[in-house]
Backbone as JSON, one array per atom type, in Angstrom:
{
  "sequence": "MSSPMRRQGEVVRLCSVGDIEPDSARRFDVGPHRIALIRVGDDFYAMGDRCSHADFSLSEGELYPDQLEIECWKHGSTFSLVSGEPCTLPATKPVPVYEVRVEGDDVMVVVP",
  "N": [[196.72, 5.39, -156.56], [193.32, 5.73, -157.7], [190.55, 8.12, -157.33], [187.13, 7.68, -156.28], [184.51, 7.91, -158.8], [182.42, 10.49, -159.06], [179.06, 11.15, -159.18], [177.5, 13.61, -160.89], [174.31, 15.3, -160.27], [171.38, 16.3, -161.46], [170.2, 19.37, -162.63], [167.56, 20.74, -161.95], [165.05, 23.31, -162.68], [163.17, 25.39, -160.27], [161.15, 27.25, -159.73], [160.51, 30.59, -159.97], [162.68, 33.29, -158.06], [160.91, 35.04, -156.89], [158.55, 33.73, -156.57], [157.92, 32.56, -153.78], [157.12, 33.21, -150.8], [159.27, 35.08, -148.28], [160.37, 33.35, -145.48], [158.32, 30.43, -145.85], [157.09, 27.62, -146.8], [157.26, 25.7, -150.07], [155.69, 22.51, -151.74], [157.23, 20.44, -154.52], [157.33, 18.83, -157.1], [159.54, 16.07, -158.54], [160.23, 13.99, -160.65], [160.67, 11.25, -159.31], [161.06, 12.5, -156.9], [159.58, 14.24, -154.14], [159.54, 17.07, -152.96], [160.61, 19.7, -150.88], [160.61, 23.34, -150.66], [161.9, 25.48, -148.85], [161.94, 28.98, -148.15], [163.71, 31.23, -146.36], [164.12, 34.32, -145.36], [166.37, 35.71, -147.41], [167.56, 33.26, -148.23], [167.49, 30.04, -149.45], [166.38, 26.62, -148.95], [166.37, 22.91, -149.5], [164.36, 20.24, -149.13], [163.36, 16.43, -148.57], [160.21, 16.01, -149.13], [158.81, 14.43, -147.57], [157.97, 12.94, -144.19], [159.98, 11.47, -142.19], [158.98, 9.9, -140.22], [156.54, 9.18, -140.56], [154.17, 9.22, -143.43], [153.77, 12.25, -144.59], [153.18, 15.5, -145.35], [156.04, 17.87, -145.37], [156.05, 20.47, -146.2], [154.02, 21.6, -145.64], [153.8, 21.78, -142.85], [154.99, 23.57, -139.91], [157.1, 26.48, -140.15], [160.21, 27.22, -138.66], [161.8, 29.84, -138.61], [163.97, 30.76, -137.24], [165.49, 29.16, -135.88], [166.12, 27.52, -138.11], [164.48, 25.31, -138.99], [161.77, 23.11, -139.67], [158.5, 21.73, -139.1], [156.31, 18.67, -139.13], [153.39, 18.67, -139.45], [151.79, 16.57, -138.79], [152.83, 14.82, -136.58], [154.56, 16.03, -135.07], [157.28, 16.45, -135.1], [160.42, 18.01, -135.67], [162.53, 19.05, -138.08], [165.97, 19.62, -139.39], [166.5, 22.23, -141.48], [169.03, 22.43, -142.56], [170.53, 20.01, -142.57], [168.68, 17.75, -142.65], [168.21, 15.97, -140.44], [166.42, 15.03, -137.87], [165.12, 17.03, -135.18], [163.51, 16.68, -133.17], [161.53, 14.14, -131.34], [158.71, 12.21, -132.75], [160.21, 11.41, -135.03], [163.28, 9.82, -136.17], [164.98, 8.96, -138.29], [166.5, 11.04, -140.78], [165.84, 13.01, -143.23], [166.28, 13.69, -147.03], [168.14, 16.12, -148.25], [168.89, 18.31, -150.27], [170.87, 19.97, -152.91], [170.79, 23.85, -153.38], [170.57, 26.3, -156.19], [170.77, 29.57, -156.79], [170.35, 31.3, -159.77], [170.46, 34.22, -161.15], [166.98, 34.94, -161.24], [165.89, 32.48, -161.27], [165.35, 29.64, -159.14], [166.62, 26.74, -158.35], [167.2, 23.11, -157.83], [169.67, 20.27, -157.24], [169.13, 17.28, -158.19], [169.26, 13.6, -157.45]],
  "CA": [[195.33, 5.3, -156.46], [192.22, 6.51, -158.28], [189.22, 8.48, -156.45], [185.81, 7.27, -156.78], [183.94, 9.07, -159.43], [181.5, 11.39, -158.21], [178.28, 11.53, -160.18], [176.6, 14.75, -160.66], [172.98, 15.35, -160.28], [170.39, 16.99, -162.58], [169.96, 20.65, -162.27], [166.06, 20.93, -162.55], [164.59, 25.01, -162.26], [161.7, 24.94, -159.49], [160.39, 28.62, -159.88], [161.17, 32.04, -159.7], [162.57, 33.66, -156.38], [159.81, 35.82, -156.09], [157.1, 32.47, -156.39], [157.92, 31.75, -152.71], [157.46, 34.42, -149.83], [160.03, 34.97, -147.32], [159.88, 32.38, -144.57], [157.42, 29.99, -146.17], [157.53, 26.44, -147.85], [156.3, 24.98, -151.0], [155.97, 21.6, -152.41], [157.55, 20.32, -155.79], [157.37, 17.23, -157.56], [160.49, 16.32, -159.63], [160.36, 12.81, -161.25], [160.36, 10.46, -158.18], [161.53, 13.14, -155.82], [158.89, 14.78, -153.86], [160.87, 18.4, -152.55], [159.98, 20.53, -150.15], [161.54, 24.55, -150.85], [161.71, 26.67, -148.03], [162.46, 30.11, -148.2], [164.24, 31.93, -145.16], [164.71, 35.66, -145.52], [167.02, 35.16, -148.63], [168.29, 31.98, -148.67], [166.58, 28.96, -149.56], [166.79, 25.05, -148.76], [165.31, 22.45, -149.87], [164.73, 18.81, -148.49], [162.61, 15.78, -149.33], [158.61, 16.68, -148.54], [157.91, 13.45, -146.51], [158.28, 13.3, -142.8], [160.3, 10.06, -142.17], [158.39, 8.94, -139.37], [154.85, 8.68, -141.32], [154.24, 9.78, -144.86], [153.19, 13.88, -144.37], [154.02, 16.43, -146.21], [156.84, 18.73, -144.16], [155.96, 21.65, -146.8], [152.45, 21.7, -144.87], [153.97, 22.26, -141.4], [155.21, 25.22, -139.41], [158.33, 26.74, -140.12], [160.94, 27.92, -137.56], [163.12, 30.57, -139.1], [165.41, 31.25, -136.37], [165.99, 27.6, -135.77], [165.94, 26.53, -139.74], [163.33, 23.73, -138.65], [160.45, 22.71, -139.84], [157.95, 20.98, -138.59], [155.77, 18.0, -139.3], [152.43, 18.97, -139.09], [150.92, 15.73, -138.07], [153.39, 14.57, -135.17], [155.15, 17.49, -134.24], [158.76, 16.46, -135.44], [160.65, 19.07, -136.4], [163.54, 18.6, -139.21], [166.95, 20.55, -139.83], [166.62, 22.44, -143.11], [170.52, 22.35, -143.24], [171.01, 18.58, -142.71], [167.63, 16.96, -143.11], [168.13, 15.76, -139.34], [165.08, 15.16, -137.27], [165.5, 17.24, -134.04], [162.58, 16.35, -132.29], [160.69, 12.76, -131.74], [159.09, 10.64, -132.77], [161.18, 10.63, -136.14], [164.44, 9.1, -135.51], [165.58, 9.0, -139.54], [166.32, 11.95, -141.57], [165.11, 13.26, -144.77], [167.11, 13.89, -147.7], [168.35, 17.4, -148.51], [169.31, 18.84, -151.84], [171.78, 21.19, -152.98], [169.78, 24.74, -153.59], [171.35, 27.27, -156.62], [169.83, 30.29, -157.3], [170.93, 32.06, -160.36], [169.41, 35.23, -161.43], [165.71, 35.07, -160.93], [165.92, 30.96, -161.21], [165.68, 28.45, -158.25], [167.07, 25.29, -159.02], [167.71, 22.1, -157.46], [170.4, 19.4, -157.75], [168.53, 15.69, -157.94], [170.35, 12.42, -157.81]],
  "C": [[194.1, 6.27, -157.03], [191.12, 6.51, -157.26], [188.3, 8.14, -157.13], [185.34, 8.25, -157.76], [182.81, 9.2, -159.04], [180.32, 11.73, -159.46], [177.34, 12.78, -160.09], [175.56, 14.88, -160.75], [172.78, 16.22, -161.51], [169.9, 18.15, -161.99], [168.45, 20.61, -162.69], [165.24, 22.6, -161.82], [163.2, 24.49, -161.4], [161.01, 25.77, -159.76], [160.95, 29.86, -160.02], [161.38, 32.35, -158.25], [161.5, 34.41, -155.98], [158.14, 34.69, -156.09], [157.09, 31.98, -154.87], [158.24, 33.17, -151.74], [158.64, 34.18, -148.71], [159.55, 34.1, -146.2], [158.62, 31.59, -144.64], [158.12, 28.67, -146.69], [156.54, 26.31, -149.25], [156.77, 23.57, -151.38], [156.21, 21.33, -154.03], [157.59, 19.17, -156.22], [158.42, 17.19, -158.94], [160.88, 15.04, -159.62], [159.83, 11.97, -159.96], [160.41, 11.23, -156.76], [160.14, 14.1, -155.43], [159.62, 16.12, -152.7], [160.22, 19.46, -151.73], [160.73, 21.9, -150.39], [160.93, 25.18, -150.05], [162.75, 27.57, -148.32], [162.71, 31.04, -147.03], [164.79, 32.96, -145.55], [164.84, 35.27, -147.18], [167.24, 34.14, -149.24], [166.89, 30.86, -148.86], [167.24, 27.46, -149.4], [165.97, 24.36, -149.37], [165.37, 20.65, -149.36], [163.52, 17.87, -149.09], [161.3, 16.1, -148.51], [158.03, 15.48, -147.91], [158.62, 13.08, -145.46], [158.82, 11.56, -142.79], [159.69, 9.01, -141.07], [157.05, 8.61, -140.01], [154.95, 9.56, -142.64], [153.19, 11.15, -145.14], [154.0, 14.54, -145.26], [154.94, 17.55, -145.18], [156.33, 20.21, -144.48], [154.79, 22.43, -146.2], [152.67, 22.52, -143.16], [154.84, 23.37, -141.12], [156.86, 25.46, -139.5], [158.8, 27.71, -139.18], [161.98, 28.54, -137.97], [164.28, 30.69, -138.52], [166.02, 30.28, -136.17], [166.38, 26.88, -137.12], [165.97, 25.54, -139.37], [162.16, 24.14, -139.26], [159.7, 21.83, -139.29], [156.86, 20.02, -138.83], [154.21, 18.26, -138.63], [151.48, 17.75, -138.26], [151.53, 15.41, -136.74], [154.21, 15.34, -134.38], [156.72, 17.4, -134.37], [159.11, 17.45, -135.96], [162.5, 18.31, -137.07], [164.38, 19.87, -139.37], [166.83, 21.01, -141.2], [168.1, 22.26, -143.62], [170.79, 20.52, -143.37], [169.92, 17.63, -142.92], [167.33, 15.89, -141.29], [166.67, 15.61, -138.55], [165.76, 15.86, -135.53], [164.59, 16.91, -132.94], [161.94, 14.78, -132.53], [159.25, 12.77, -131.8], [159.83, 10.35, -134.02], [162.27, 10.6, -135.6], [165.12, 9.01, -136.81], [165.46, 10.71, -140.23], [165.85, 12.24, -142.91], [166.01, 13.52, -145.42], [167.15, 15.43, -147.87], [168.94, 17.48, -149.99], [169.94, 20.2, -152.07], [170.79, 22.02, -153.67], [170.81, 25.32, -154.53], [170.36, 27.98, -156.99], [170.55, 31.12, -158.55], [169.98, 32.74, -161.71], [168.04, 34.83, -161.01], [165.38, 33.31, -160.74], [166.07, 30.59, -159.91], [165.62, 27.29, -158.48], [167.38, 24.35, -158.14], [168.92, 21.12, -157.97], [169.54, 17.91, -157.47], [169.4, 14.87, -158.41], [169.59, 11.84, -158.97]]
}
């Protein structure tokens, strides 16, 4: 039995490590992907920048570093930075998450 072929995504550089302050978020557009890059301390997370409840930018919302969540500024739904799953209503669907790679001073994401 052969295993299904796994397609590797494209690795795209978003910024330098110092371009994003700790405990903050910033939006990047990569082709059709609108990505929120979030820095918590020295860790980076990337997720879709559109709230799954309504088309509002997650990178403009409140960041909760201790809970690893970000809040949609419009309706108050929070999303896990790790899984993209909604943690509070009204959102019920997850947002996509992207693999983040830090190589030297470069912060990169893997996009499908």
